[in-house]
DRENBAVEX-814533 format. One line per 3 residues: number of its first residue (from 1); their letters; for each residue x, y, z of N, C-alpha, C, O. Coordinates in Angstrom, 2 decimals. Layout:
# residues N
NUM) a) X/Y/Z/X/Y/Z/X/Y/Z/X/Y/Z | ...
This chain:
# residues 228
1) mrg) -39.62/-3.03/61.68/-39.60/-4.23/60.82/-40.96/-4.90/60.85/-41.52/-5.10/61.93 | -41.50/-5.24/59.72/-42.83/-5.84/59.64/-42.73/-7.34/59.91/-41.75/-7.99/59.53 | -43.75/-7.88/60.56/-43.75/-9.29/60.90/-43.99/-10.16/59.68/-44.57/-9.72/58.69
4) grg) -43.53/-11.41/59.76/-43.74/-12.35/58.66/-44.77/-13.38/59.02/-45.70/-13.11/59.78 | -44.61/-14.59/58.46/-45.61/-15.64/58.66/-45.75/-16.05/60.11/-46.84/-16.39/60.57 | -44.63/-16.03/60.84/-44.69/-16.42/62.24/-45.63/-15.53/63.02/-46.40/-16.00/63.85
7) qer) -45.56/-14.22/62.74/-46.44/-13.28/63.42/-47.89/-13.50/63.00/-48.80/-13.43/63.82 | -48.11/-13.77/61.71/-49.46/-14.02/61.23/-50.07/-15.23/61.93/-51.24/-15.22/62.31 | -49.25/-16.29/62.08/-49.75/-17.48/62.77/-50.09/-17.16/64.22/-51.08/-17.66/64.76
10) ait) -49.26/-16.33/64.86/-49.51/-15.96/66.25/-50.80/-15.17/66.38/-51.60/-15.39/67.29 | -51.00/-14.23/65.44/-52.22/-13.43/65.47/-53.44/-14.32/65.27/-54.43/-14.20/66.00 | -53.35/-15.22/64.28/-54.47/-16.14/64.04/-54.73/-17.00/65.27/-55.88/-17.19/65.67
13) gnr) -53.67/-17.51/65.87/-53.83/-18.32/67.05/-54.45/-17.55/68.19/-55.30/-18.08/68.91 | -54.03/-16.28/68.36/-54.60/-15.45/69.41/-56.07/-15.19/69.17/-56.87/-15.19/70.11 | -56.43/-14.97/67.91/-57.84/-14.74/67.58/-58.66/-15.99/67.90/-59.74/-15.90/68.49
16) qss) -58.15/-17.15/67.49/-58.88/-18.39/67.76/-59.03/-18.60/69.26/-60.09/-19.02/69.73 | -57.96/-18.32/70.02/-58.03/-18.46/71.47/-59.03/-17.47/72.06/-59.77/-17.80/72.98 | -59.04/-16.26/71.52/-59.97/-15.24/72.00/-61.41/-15.64/71.74/-62.27/-15.49/72.61
19) waf) -61.69/-16.16/70.53/-63.04/-16.60/70.21/-63.46/-17.76/71.11/-64.60/-17.81/71.58 | -62.55/-18.71/71.35/-62.86/-19.83/72.23/-63.14/-19.32/73.64/-64.05/-19.81/74.31 | -62.35/-18.35/74.11/-62.55/-17.77/75.43/-63.91/-17.09/75.51/-64.63/-17.23/76.50
22) ada) -64.25/-16.34/74.45/-65.54/-15.64/74.43/-66.70/-16.63/74.47/-67.67/-16.41/75.20 | -66.62/-17.72/73.69/-67.68/-18.73/73.71/-67.80/-19.36/75.08/-68.91/-19.57/75.57 | -66.67/-19.66/75.71/-66.70/-20.24/77.05/-67.30/-19.26/78.06/-68.07/-19.66/78.93
25) yda) -66.95/-17.99/77.93/-67.49/-16.95/78.81/-69.01/-16.87/78.65/-69.75/-16.86/79.63 | -69.47/-16.83/77.39/-70.90/-16.71/77.11/-71.66/-17.94/77.60/-72.81/-17.83/78.04 | -71.03/-19.10/77.52/-71.70/-20.33/77.95/-71.98/-20.34/79.44/-72.85/-21.08/79.91
28) elv) -71.25/-19.51/80.20/-71.42/-19.47/81.64/-72.41/-18.40/82.09/-72.59/-18.19/83.29 | -73.05/-17.73/81.14/-73.97/-16.64/81.47/-75.40/-17.12/81.68/-76.33/-16.30/81.69 | -75.60/-18.42/81.85/-76.94/-18.98/82.01/-77.03/-19.69/83.35/-76.03/-20.12/83.91
31) dda) -78.27/-19.80/83.85/-78.43/-20.46/85.14/-78.45/-21.97/84.95/-78.42/-22.47/83.82 | -78.50/-22.71/86.08/-78.37/-24.17/86.02/-79.47/-24.82/85.20/-79.21/-25.74/84.42 | -80.71/-24.34/85.36/-81.82/-24.93/84.61/-81.64/-24.72/83.12/-81.89/-25.62/82.32
34) eia) -81.19/-23.54/82.74/-80.98/-23.24/81.32/-79.82/-24.06/80.77/-79.88/-24.53/79.63 | -78.76/-24.23/81.57/-77.62/-25.03/81.12/-78.07/-26.44/80.78/-77.72/-26.97/79.72 | -78.83/-27.06/81.66/-79.30/-28.43/81.43/-80.22/-28.48/80.21/-80.12/-29.40/79.39
37) alr) -81.10/-27.50/80.08/-82.03/-27.47/78.95/-81.30/-27.26/77.63/-81.63/-27.89/76.62 | -80.30/-26.39/77.64/-79.52/-26.13/76.42/-78.73/-27.36/76.01/-78.65/-27.68/74.83 | -78.14/-28.05/76.97/-77.40/-29.27/76.65/-78.33/-30.31/76.04/-77.99/-30.97/75.06
40) war) -79.51/-30.45/76.62/-80.48/-31.42/76.11/-80.91/-31.04/74.68/-80.96/-31.89/73.79 | -81.20/-29.76/74.48/-81.63/-29.29/73.16/-80.52/-29.44/72.12/-80.79/-29.80/70.97 | -79.29/-29.16/72.52/-78.17/-29.32/71.59/-77.98/-30.79/71.20/-77.65/-31.10/70.05
43) era) -78.18/-31.69/72.14/-78.04/-33.11/71.83/-79.14/-33.56/70.87/-78.88/-34.34/69.96 | -80.37/-33.06/71.07/-81.46/-33.38/70.13/-81.13/-32.84/68.74/-81.39/-33.49/67.73 | -80.55/-31.63/68.70/-80.17/-31.04/67.40/-79.10/-31.88/66.72/-79.17/-32.13/65.52
46) rqa) -78.10/-32.32/67.49/-77.03/-33.14/66.93/-77.59/-34.42/66.35/-77.21/-34.83/65.26 | -78.49/-35.07/67.07/-79.08/-36.32/66.61/-79.92/-36.12/65.35/-79.98/-37.00/64.49 | -80.55/-34.96/65.24/-81.41/-34.69/64.09/-80.65/-34.07/62.93/-81.22/-33.86/61.86
49) gvr) -79.35/-33.78/63.13/-78.57/-33.13/62.08/-78.98/-31.70/61.82/-78.91/-31.22/60.69 | -79.42/-31.01/62.89/-79.89/-29.63/62.78/-78.83/-28.68/63.33/-78.23/-28.96/64.36 | -78.60/-27.56/62.65/-77.69/-26.54/63.17/-78.27/-25.90/64.42/-79.45/-25.56/64.46
52) avs) -77.45/-25.74/65.43/-77.84/-25.00/66.63/-76.89/-23.82/66.78/-75.70/-23.94/66.49 | -77.40/-22.70/67.23/-76.56/-21.51/67.37/-75.47/-21.76/68.41/-75.67/-22.53/69.36 | -74.33/-21.10/68.24/-73.23/-21.22/69.19/-73.58/-20.51/70.49/-74.55/-19.75/70.56
55) agt) -72.77/-20.76/71.52/-72.96/-20.07/72.79/-72.83/-18.56/72.61/-73.58/-17.79/73.21 | -71.87/-18.14/71.79/-71.67/-16.71/71.54/-72.86/-16.08/70.83/-73.28/-14.98/71.18 | -73.39/-16.78/69.83/-74.57/-16.27/69.13/-75.76/-16.22/70.06/-76.52/-15.25/70.05
58) gat) -75.93/-17.26/70.87/-77.04/-17.28/71.82/-76.96/-16.13/72.80/-77.97/-15.47/73.06 | -75.78/-15.88/73.35/-75.61/-14.78/74.30/-75.88/-13.44/73.63/-76.44/-12.54/74.26 | -75.49/-13.30/72.37/-75.75/-12.07/71.63/-77.24/-11.86/71.41/-77.74/-10.75/71.57
61) lrl) -77.95/-12.93/71.05/-79.40/-12.83/70.87/-80.08/-12.44/72.18/-81.01/-11.63/72.19 | -79.61/-13.01/73.27/-80.16/-12.69/74.60/-79.96/-11.20/74.90/-80.87/-10.52/75.37 | -78.74/-10.72/74.63/-78.42/-9.32/74.85/-79.28/-8.40/73.99/-79.81/-7.40/74.47
64) laa) -79.41/-8.74/72.71/-80.18/-7.89/71.79/-81.66/-7.87/72.15/-82.30/-6.82/72.08 | -82.20/-9.01/72.55/-83.60/-9.05/72.96/-83.82/-8.18/74.19/-84.83/-7.49/74.30 | -82.86/-8.21/75.12/-82.96/-7.38/76.32/-82.81/-5.90/75.98/-83.51/-5.06/76.53
67) ttg) -81.88/-5.59/75.07/-81.61/-4.20/74.71/-82.83/-3.56/74.06/-83.12/-2.38/74.30 | -83.54/-4.32/73.24/-84.73/-3.78/72.56/-85.96/-3.81/73.46/-87.01/-3.31/73.07 | -85.83/-4.40/74.65/-87.00/-4.54/75.53/-88.08/-5.37/74.86/-89.26/-5.07/74.98
70) aka) -87.66/-6.42/74.18/-88.57/-7.17/73.31/-89.70/-7.85/74.08/-89.47/-8.58/75.04 | -90.91/-7.59/73.64/-92.10/-8.26/74.17/-92.65/-9.25/73.15/-93.26/-10.26/73.52 | -92.44/-8.96/71.87/-92.90/-9.84/70.79/-91.74/-10.11/69.85/-91.20/-9.19/69.24
73) vae) -91.35/-11.38/69.73/-90.26/-11.79/68.85/-90.77/-12.88/67.92/-91.45/-13.80/68.36 | -90.43/-12.78/66.65/-90.74/-13.82/65.67/-89.44/-14.54/65.32/-88.43/-13.91/65.02 | -89.49/-15.87/65.37/-88.32/-16.69/65.06/-88.62/-17.59/63.87/-89.61/-18.32/63.89
76) igt) -87.78/-17.54/62.85/-87.92/-18.40/61.69/-86.90/-19.53/61.84/-85.70/-19.31/61.68 | -87.38/-20.71/62.13/-86.51/-21.85/62.37/-86.41/-22.16/63.85/-85.47/-21.74/64.52 | -87.39/-22.90/64.36/-87.41/-23.25/65.78/-86.25/-24.14/66.15/-85.63/-23.97/67.20
79) gtg) -85.94/-25.11/65.27/-84.95/-26.12/65.60/-85.40/-26.88/66.83/-86.59/-27.18/66.98 | -84.48/-27.19/67.71/-84.83/-27.91/68.94/-84.88/-26.98/70.15/-84.98/-27.44/71.29 | -84.82/-25.67/69.90/-85.08/-24.73/70.97/-83.88/-24.00/71.54/-84.03/-23.23/72.49
82) vsg) -82.68/-24.21/70.99/-81.48/-23.58/71.56/-81.58/-22.06/71.46/-81.44/-21.36/72.47 | -81.81/-21.55/70.27/-81.91/-20.09/70.11/-83.11/-19.53/70.86/-83.05/-18.43/71.40 | -84.20/-20.29/70.89/-85.41/-19.83/71.58/-85.19/-19.62/73.06/-85.73/-18.67/73.64
85) ihl) -84.42/-20.48/73.71/-84.12/-20.33/75.13/-83.41/-19.00/75.37/-83.73/-18.27/76.31 | -82.44/-18.70/74.52/-81.70/-17.44/74.68/-82.59/-16.23/74.43/-82.53/-15.25/75.16 | -83.43/-16.30/73.40/-84.33/-15.18/73.11/-85.30/-14.95/74.27/-85.49/-13.81/74.69
88) lag) -85.90/-16.01/74.77/-86.85/-15.88/75.88/-86.18/-15.32/77.12/-86.78/-14.53/77.85 | -84.94/-15.72/77.37/-84.22/-15.24/78.55/-83.96/-13.74/78.47/-83.91/-13.06/79.49 | -83.80/-13.22/77.25/-83.53/-11.79/77.09/-84.78/-10.94/77.00/-84.73/-9.74/77.27
91) mrp) -85.89/-11.54/76.64/-87.14/-10.80/76.46/-87.73/-10.38/77.81/-87.32/-10.86/78.86 | -88.69/-9.48/77.74/-89.42/-9.09/78.94/-90.12/-10.30/79.54/-90.46/-11.23/78.81 | -90.35/-10.31/80.86/-90.98/-11.47/81.50/-92.36/-11.81/80.95/-92.81/-12.95/81.05
94) dgv) -93.04/-10.81/80.36/-94.36/-11.06/79.78/-94.29/-11.23/78.27/-95.32/-11.25/77.59 | -93.07/-11.35/77.74/-92.91/-11.45/76.29/-93.30/-12.81/75.75/-93.27/-13.81/76.46 | -93.67/-12.82/74.47/-94.08/-14.04/73.78/-93.22/-14.23/72.53/-93.08/-13.33/71.71
97) ltt) -92.66/-15.42/72.41/-91.88/-15.81/71.24/-92.79/-16.57/70.28/-93.35/-17.61/70.65 | -92.93/-16.06/69.06/-93.66/-16.77/68.01/-92.63/-17.46/67.13/-91.82/-16.79/66.48 | -92.64/-18.78/67.11/-91.58/-19.52/66.43/-92.16/-20.47/65.39/-93.11/-21.19/65.65
100) vdv) -91.56/-20.44/64.20/-92.09/-21.14/63.04/-91.07/-22.16/62.56/-89.88/-21.87/62.48 | -91.55/-23.37/62.23/-90.65/-24.39/61.69/-91.47/-25.40/60.89/-92.64/-25.65/61.19 | -90.84/-25.96/59.86/-91.52/-26.96/59.02/-91.54/-28.34/59.67/-92.22/-29.24/59.18
103) epe) -90.80/-28.52/60.78/-90.69/-29.82/61.43/-91.39/-29.80/62.80/-90.79/-29.38/63.78 | -92.65/-30.25/62.86/-93.37/-30.25/64.15/-92.67/-31.07/65.23/-92.76/-30.73/66.41 | -91.98/-32.15/64.85/-91.29/-32.96/65.85/-90.21/-32.16/66.55/-90.04/-32.27/67.76
106) qqq) -89.48/-31.35/65.80/-88.45/-30.52/66.42/-89.08/-29.47/67.32/-88.52/-29.12/68.36 | -90.24/-28.97/66.95/-90.92/-28.01/67.81/-91.33/-28.65/69.13/-91.36/-27.97/70.16 | -91.66/-29.93/69.11/-91.97/-30.62/70.37/-90.74/-30.69/71.26/-90.83/-30.52/72.47
109) far) -89.58/-30.93/70.66/-88.34/-30.90/71.43/-88.14/-29.51/72.05/-87.79/-29.38/73.22 | -88.37/-28.48/71.24/-88.20/-27.11/71.73/-89.17/-26.81/72.87/-88.80/-26.16/73.85 | -90.39/-27.29/72.75/-91.38/-27.08/73.81/-90.89/-27.68/75.13/-91.00/-27.06/76.19
112) qaf) -90.33/-28.89/75.05/-89.80/-29.54/76.24/-88.60/-28.77/76.79/-88.46/-28.62/78.01 | -87.74/-28.29/75.89/-86.56/-27.54/76.32/-86.96/-26.24/77.02/-86.37/-25.87/78.04 | -87.95/-25.54/76.48/-88.40/-24.29/77.10/-88.94/-24.56/78.50/-88.66/-23.83/79.45
115) raa) -89.72/-25.63/78.62/-90.28/-25.98/79.92/-89.18/-26.31/80.91/-89.21/-25.88/82.06 | -88.18/-27.08/80.45/-87.08/-27.47/81.33/-86.25/-26.26/81.75/-85.67/-26.25/82.84 | -86.19/-25.24/80.90/-85.44/-24.02/81.22/-86.21/-23.11/82.16/-85.67/-22.10/82.63
118) gfa) -87.47/-23.45/82.45/-88.25/-22.68/83.41/-89.21/-21.67/82.83/-89.74/-20.84/83.56 | -89.45/-21.72/81.52/-90.37/-20.78/80.89/-91.78/-21.33/80.88/-92.00/-22.49/80.54 | -92.74/-20.50/81.24/-94.15/-20.91/81.24/-94.61/-21.22/79.82/-94.08/-20.69/78.85
121) gnr) -95.61/-22.09/79.72/-96.09/-22.52/78.41/-96.63/-21.39/77.56/-96.57/-21.47/76.33 | -97.15/-20.33/78.19/-97.72/-19.23/77.42/-96.67/-18.24/76.91/-97.02/-17.23/76.29 | -95.38/-18.51/77.18/-94.32/-17.63/76.69/-93.96/-17.91/75.23/-93.27/-17.10/74.61
124) arf) -94.41/-19.01/74.67/-94.05/-19.35/73.29/-95.28/-19.81/72.51/-96.12/-20.55/73.01 | -95.36/-19.34/71.27/-96.41/-19.76/70.35/-95.73/-20.50/69.20/-94.96/-19.91/68.44 | -96.02/-21.79/69.09/-95.41/-22.63/68.06/-96.33/-22.73/66.86/-97.50/-23.11/66.99
127) ipg) -95.81/-22.40/65.68/-96.59/-22.50/64.46/-95.84/-23.40/63.48/-94.78/-23.02/62.98 | -96.38/-24.60/63.21/-95.72/-25.47/62.23/-96.06/-25.05/60.81/-97.17/-24.59/60.54 | -95.09/-25.20/59.92/-95.36/-24.88/58.53/-94.21/-24.10/57.91/-93.25/-23.72/58.58
130) sal) -94.32/-23.88/56.61/-93.33/-23.11/55.87/-93.38/-21.65/56.31/-94.46/-21.06/56.41 | -92.22/-21.06/56.56/-92.17/-19.67/57.00/-92.86/-18.74/56.00/-93.54/-17.80/56.40 | -92.67/-19.00/54.72/-93.24/-18.10/53.72/-94.75/-18.25/53.60/-95.41/-17.40/53.00
133) dvl) -95.31/-19.31/54.17/-96.76/-19.44/54.27/-97.28/-18.81/55.55/-98.38/-18.25/55.58 | -96.48/-18.88/56.62/-96.92/-18.42/57.93/-96.73/-16.92/58.12/-97.62/-16.24/58.61 | -95.56/-16.41/57.73/-95.22/-15.01/58.02/-96.24/-14.00/57.48/-96.53/-13.03/58.17
136) prl) -96.80/-14.19/56.27/-97.78/-13.21/55.78/-99.02/-13.10/56.67/-99.77/-12.13/56.56 | -99.25/-14.08/57.54/-100.40/-14.05/58.43/-100.13/-13.31/59.73/-101.05/-13.07/60.51 | -98.87/-12.94/59.97/-98.52/-12.23/61.19/-98.71/-10.72/61.01/-98.67/-10.21/59.89
139) adg) -98.91/-10.02/62.12/-99.33/-8.62/62.07/-98.23/-7.66/61.62/-97.08/-7.79/62.03 | -98.60/-6.71/60.78/-97.68/-5.65/60.36/-97.23/-4.85/61.58/-98.05/-4.45/62.41 | -95.93/-4.61/61.68/-95.41/-3.78/62.76/-95.65/-4.31/64.15/-95.57/-3.56/65.13
142) gyd) -95.92/-5.61/64.26/-96.29/-6.18/65.56/-95.15/-6.78/66.34/-95.37/-7.36/67.40 | -93.91/-6.66/65.84/-92.80/-7.37/66.48/-91.62/-6.44/66.75/-91.30/-5.54/65.97 | -90.99/-6.69/67.88/-89.81/-5.92/68.28/-88.54/-6.49/67.68/-87.55/-5.78/67.51
145) mvf) -88.57/-7.77/67.35/-87.37/-8.44/66.86/-87.78/-9.62/66.00/-88.75/-10.32/66.30 | -87.05/-9.85/64.92/-87.25/-11.02/64.06/-85.90/-11.71/63.92/-84.92/-11.11/63.50 | -85.86/-13.00/64.27/-84.64/-13.79/64.16/-84.82/-14.83/63.07/-85.75/-15.63/63.11
148) cdg) -83.92/-14.82/62.08/-84.04/-15.69/60.91/-82.94/-16.75/60.92/-81.75/-16.44/60.83 | -83.35/-18.00/61.03/-82.42/-19.13/60.99/-83.08/-20.28/60.24/-83.09/-21.42/60.69 | -83.62/-19.94/59.07/-84.33/-20.93/58.28/-83.56/-21.29/57.02/-82.33/-21.31/57.01
151) drn) -84.30/-21.58/55.96/-83.73/-21.97/54.67/-82.97/-20.77/54.08/-83.56/-19.73/53.82 | -81.67/-20.94/53.88/-80.86/-19.82/53.38/-81.28/-19.39/51.99/-81.08/-18.23/51.61 | -81.85/-20.29/51.22/-82.31/-19.92/49.88/-83.50/-18.96/49.94/-83.82/-18.32/48.94
154) ecl) -84.15/-18.86/51.09/-85.32/-18.00/51.25/-85.00/-16.73/52.03/-85.91/-15.99/52.40 | -83.72/-16.47/52.27/-83.35/-15.37/53.17/-83.84/-14.01/52.67/-84.20/-13.16/53.48 | -83.84/-13.79/51.36/-84.30/-12.50/50.84/-85.79/-12.30/51.06/-86.24/-11.19/51.34
157) ayf) -86.55/-13.38/50.94/-87.99/-13.30/51.22/-88.23/-13.07/52.71/-89.14/-12.34/53.08 | -87.40/-13.70/53.57/-87.50/-13.45/55.01/-87.24/-11.98/55.31/-87.92/-11.37/56.14 | -86.27/-11.42/54.62/-85.92/-10.02/54.84/-87.11/-9.11/54.53/-87.42/-8.21/55.31
160) dea) -87.76/-9.35/53.41/-88.93/-8.53/53.04/-90.03/-8.65/54.10/-90.64/-7.65/54.48 | -90.28/-9.88/54.57/-91.31/-10.08/55.58/-90.91/-9.43/56.90/-91.75/-8.86/57.59 | -89.64/-9.52/57.24/-89.17/-8.95/58.51/-89.39/-7.44/58.54/-89.82/-6.90/59.56
163) lrl) -89.11/-6.76/57.45/-89.32/-5.32/57.40/-90.78/-4.97/57.64/-91.09/-3.97/58.29 | -91.67/-5.79/57.13/-93.11/-5.54/57.34/-93.51/-5.83/58.78/-94.34/-5.11/59.35 | -92.94/-6.88/59.37/-93.33/-7.30/60.71/-92.80/-6.38/61.80/-93.42/-6.23/62.85
166) lrd) -91.64/-5.77/61.57/-90.98/-5.00/62.62/-91.62/-3.63/62.83/-92.03/-2.96/61.89 | -91.69/-3.24/64.10/-92.01/-1.86/64.45/-90.81/-0.98/64.13/-89.70/-1.48/63.95 | -91.02/0.32/64.06/-89.89/1.23/63.93/-88.98/1.07/65.15/-89.46/1.05/66.28
169) ggl) -87.68/0.96/64.91/-86.74/0.72/66.00/-86.55/-0.74/66.30/-85.75/-1.10/67.17 | -87.29/-1.62/65.60/-87.16/-3.06/65.79/-85.90/-3.60/65.13/-85.25/-2.92/64.35 | -85.58/-4.84/65.45/-84.30/-5.44/65.05/-84.52/-6.74/64.31/-85.31/-7.58/64.74
172) vcf) -83.82/-6.91/63.19/-83.82/-8.18/62.46/-82.42/-8.78/62.51/-81.43/-8.06/62.37 | -82.33/-10.10/62.70/-81.04/-10.79/62.76/-81.09/-12.03/61.86/-82.08/-12.76/61.85 | -80.02/-12.25/61.11/-79.87/-13.44/60.28/-78.67/-14.22/60.76/-77.56/-13.68/60.83
175) egv) -78.86/-15.48/61.10/-77.78/-16.34/61.58/-77.16/-17.12/60.42/-77.85/-17.47/59.46 | -75.85/-17.39/60.52/-75.20/-18.26/59.56/-74.80/-17.61/58.26/-74.64/-18.30/57.25 | -74.62/-16.28/58.24/-74.34/-15.61/56.97/-72.91/-15.84/56.48/-72.61/-15.54/55.32
178) fan) -72.03/-16.38/57.32/-70.70/-16.74/56.83/-70.72/-18.06/56.06/-69.84/-18.32/55.25 | -71.74/-18.89/56.33/-71.86/-20.19/55.65/-70.56/-20.99/55.72/-70.09/-21.52/54.72 | -70.00/-21.06/56.92/-68.75/-21.80/57.14/-67.62/-21.30/56.25/-66.80/-22.08/55.77
181) grt) -67.58/-19.99/56.02/-66.52/-19.38/55.24/-66.78/-19.32/53.75/-66.00/-18.71/53.02 | -67.86/-19.92/53.29/-68.10/-19.96/51.85/-68.56/-18.61/51.29/-68.39/-18.35/50.10 | -69.14/-17.76/52.14/-69.64/-16.47/51.66/-68.51/-15.60/51.13/-68.71/-14.80/50.21
184) vds) -67.31/-15.74/51.71/-66.18/-14.92/51.26/-65.21/-15.71/50.38/-64.15/-15.20/50.02 | -65.55/-16.93/50.05/-64.70/-17.77/49.21/-64.97/-17.44/47.74/-66.12/-17.41/47.31 | -63.92/-17.19/46.99/-64.07/-16.79/45.58/-64.41/-17.96/44.66/-64.75/-17.75/43.50
187) apq) -64.33/-19.19/45.18/-64.67/-20.35/44.35/-66.17/-20.37/44.06/-66.95/-19.76/44.79 | -66.59/-21.07/42.98/-68.02/-21.20/42.68/-68.77/-21.74/43.89/-68.31/-22.67/44.55 | -69.94/-21.16/44.17/-70.70/-21.51/45.36/-72.14/-21.89/45.00/-72.65/-21.49/43.96
190) pse) -72.79/-22.67/45.88/-74.19/-23.04/45.64/-75.12/-21.85/45.78/-74.72/-20.78/46.24 | -76.37/-22.05/45.39/-77.34/-20.95/45.35/-77.55/-20.32/46.72/-77.76/-19.11/46.80 | -77.50/-21.12/47.80/-77.75/-20.54/49.12/-76.70/-19.51/49.50/-77.00/-18.52/50.17
193) vlk) -75.46/-19.74/49.08/-74.39/-18.79/49.38/-74.57/-17.52/48.53/-74.34/-16.41/49.02 | -74.96/-17.68/47.29/-75.22/-16.53/46.44/-76.36/-15.69/47.00/-76.33/-14.47/46.93 | -77.36/-16.35/47.56/-78.48/-15.63/48.20/-77.99/-14.85/49.41/-78.41/-13.71/49.63
196) lre) -77.11/-15.46/50.21/-76.57/-14.76/51.37/-75.77/-13.53/50.97/-75.86/-12.49/51.62 | -75.00/-13.65/49.90/-74.24/-12.50/49.42/-75.18/-11.37/48.99/-74.93/-10.20/49.27 | -76.26/-11.75/48.32/-77.24/-10.75/47.90/-77.92/-10.12/49.12/-78.18/-8.92/49.14
199) llr) -78.20/-10.94/50.13/-78.80/-10.42/51.37/-77.87/-9.39/52.01/-78.31/-8.31/52.41 | -76.60/-9.72/52.10/-75.63/-8.80/52.71/-75.61/-7.46/51.96/-75.58/-6.40/52.59 | -75.63/-7.52/50.63/-75.64/-6.28/49.84/-76.93/-5.50/50.07/-76.91/-4.29/50.24
202) tvr) -78.04/-6.21/50.07/-79.35/-5.57/50.21/-79.48/-4.86/51.55/-79.95/-3.72/51.62 | -79.05/-5.53/52.61/-79.13/-4.93/53.95/-78.19/-3.73/54.05/-78.56/-2.70/54.61 | -76.99/-3.87/53.52/-76.01/-2.78/53.58/-76.50/-1.55/52.85/-76.26/-0.42/53.30
205) est) -77.18/-1.74/51.72/-77.59/-0.62/50.88/-78.95/-0.04/51.24/-79.35/0.99/50.70 | -79.68/-0.70/52.14/-81.02/-0.24/52.49/-80.97/1.05/53.29/-80.22/1.16/54.25 | -81.76/2.03/52.89/-81.85/3.29/53.64/-82.79/3.16/54.83/-82.88/4.07/55.65
208) qlv) -83.49/2.03/54.93/-84.42/1.81/56.04/-83.73/1.24/57.28/-84.34/1.15/58.34 | -82.45/0.85/57.14/-81.81/0.07/58.19/-80.49/0.67/58.67/-79.81/1.40/57.94 | -80.17/0.35/59.92/-78.83/0.60/60.47/-78.23/-0.78/60.76/-78.58/-1.39/61.77
211) psl) -77.33/-1.28/59.89/-76.88/-2.67/59.99/-75.50/-2.84/60.61/-74.71/-1.89/60.71 | -75.23/-4.06/61.03/-73.89/-4.47/61.44/-73.78/-5.98/61.29/-74.71/-6.72/61.59 | -72.60/-6.43/60.82/-72.32/-7.86/60.69/-71.43/-8.25/61.86/-70.28/-7.82/61.94
214) lpv) -71.95/-9.07/62.76/-71.24/-9.44/63.97/-70.51/-10.77/63.78/-71.13/-11.74/63.35 | -69.21/-10.82/64.08/-68.43/-12.05/63.90/-68.58/-13.02/65.07/-67.59/-13.37/65.72 | -69.80/-13.43/65.34/-70.05/-14.44/66.37/-70.64/-15.67/65.69/-71.38/-15.56/64.71
217) gdg) -70.31/-16.86/66.23/-70.82/-18.08/65.63/-70.44/-18.17/64.16/-69.28/-18.00/63.79 | -71.44/-18.43/63.32/-71.22/-18.51/61.88/-71.64/-17.22/61.19/-72.04/-17.23/60.03 | -71.55/-16.11/61.92/-71.90/-14.80/61.36/-73.33/-14.42/61.67/-74.27/-15.14/61.32
220) llc) -73.51/-13.28/62.35/-74.85/-12.81/62.72/-75.03/-11.41/62.13/-74.43/-10.44/62.59 | -75.87/-11.33/61.10/-76.17/-10.05/60.45/-77.35/-9.42/61.16/-78.43/-10.01/61.23 | -77.16/-8.21/61.68/-78.20/-7.53/62.44/-78.48/-6.16/61.82/-77.59/-5.53/61.26
223) avk) -79.72/-5.70/61.94/-80.07/-4.38/61.43/-81.28/-3.84/62.19/-82.25/-4.55/62.44 | -81.19/-2.57/62.55/-82.30/-1.88/63.20/-83.11/-1.13/62.13/-82.55/-0.47/61.26 | -84.43/-1.25/62.23/-85.31/-0.56/61.30/-85.47/0.89/61.75/-85.90/1.17/62.87
226) rgr) -85.11/1.81/60.87/-85.22/3.24/61.20/-86.67/3.66/61.40/-87.58/3.13/60.77 | -86.85/4.64/62.30/-88.18/5.22/62.45/-88.46/6.18/61.30/-87.54/6.68/60.65 | -89.69/6.41/61.06/-90.07/7.31/59.96/-89.86/8.77/60.37/-90.12/9.68/59.59
């Protein structure tokens, strides 16, 4: 006998409980200094009205940076430093995070958060300005990982730049591709959601990439650049 609505509600409830459990688990994977720094950075983000990655997304970024043995990572959208702390924690001890944001004040918050988390000042290079002005100045094939958490309307341009910046075997990640559920909503959507849908299609159809859409946080689209 097939289950009805009661079973569907139970499954949904179990999934929500599982996701909450996973976020709580991931939140405990950091040391005391990082916990304090992340809390401080999240509070600065809340006050500024800036999106900060979830604990699950942060833990995933940390894992991916470690898996790729990342020494050079480019981040689009510094925010107040939440994602940067996770990336730095996963990178090699001599790795450098190059992080770009249009808001220098938020980058100052991130600088303080990185210091509080125990990272040396030379582990991060802060570049203020528009990503589409800054990224063309970065070296071709010079990065192991590119993390995109900037203007969703510019995501396709970020994708083009990421392919140029990544070495063969490098990884690109886009945060927030679910757009709080709007990406799969059939109702009319704003331009940023339409751009995300196009990004998802472009990444899926690219012969240069091995992609996966991870259901963590608000959706994390990841893809490895194939070697030639």
